C-alpha positions as CSV (number, residue, x, y, z in Angstrom):
1,X,-14.9,-36.5,9.1
2,X,-12.4,-33.7,9.8
3,X,-9.6,-33.8,12.4
4,X,-9.1,-30.6,14.4
5,X,-5.8,-29.8,12.6
6,X,-7.5,-30.2,9.2
7,X,-10.2,-27.8,10.4
8,X,-7.5,-25.2,11.4
9,X,-5.8,-25.6,8.1
10,X,-9.0,-25.1,6.3
11,X,-9.7,-21.9,8.3
12,X,-6.2,-20.6,7.7
13,X,-6.8,-21.3,3.9
14,X,-10.0,-19.3,4.0
15,X,-8.4,-16.4,5.9
16,X,-5.5,-16.2,3.4
17,X,-7.9,-16.4,0.4
18,X,-10.1,-13.6,1.9
19,X,-7.1,-11.4,2.7
20,X,-5.8,-11.9,-0.9
21,X,-9.3,-11.0,-2.3
22,X,-9.5,-7.8,-0.4
23,X,-5.9,-6.9,-1.2
24,X,-6.8,-7.4,-4.9
25,X,-9.8,-5.2,-4.6
26,X,-7.7,-2.5,-2.9
27,X,-5.0,-2.6,-5.6
28,X,-7.5,-2.5,-8.4
29,X,-9.8,0.2,-7.0
30,X,-7.9,2.6,-4.7
31,X,-4.4,2.7,-6.2
32,X,-5.4,3.8,-9.7
33,X,-7.6,6.5,-8.1
34,X,-4.6,7.6,-6.0
35,X,-2.1,7.6,-8.9
36,X,-4.6,9.4,-11.2
37,X,-5.2,12.2,-8.5
38,X,-1.4,12.5,-8.1
39,X,-0.8,13.0,-11.8
40,X,-3.7,15.5,-12.1
41,X,-2.3,17.5,-9.2
42,X,1.2,17.5,-10.7
43,X,-0.2,18.7,-14.1
44,X,-2.2,21.4,-12.3
45,X,0.9,22.6,-10.5
46,X,2.9,22.7,-13.7
47,X,0.1,24.7,-15.5
48,X,0.0,27.2,-12.6
49,X,3.7,27.6,-12.6
50,X,3.7,28.3,-16.4
51,X,0.9,30.8,-15.9
52,X,2.8,32.6,-13.2
53,X,6.0,32.7,-15.2
54,X,4.1,34.1,-18.2
55,X,2.4,36.7,-16.1
56,X,5.8,37.7,-14.5
57,X,7.3,38.2,-18.0
58,X,4.3,40.3,-19.1
59,X,4.7,42.6,-16.1
60,X,8.4,43.3,-16.7
């Protein structure tokens, strides 16, 4: 039915497809969460900086 090299080729194909699937899951699930958290953190830092500058002006 199958020769040994065809069996190895099929296994390599399955491994590559599985790695691609998990990479796709990673890119679709984890990266947007990471990017969204980074943007939220940047906005929070900018808001805090504006608040500190406003407070410094009020105290002068």
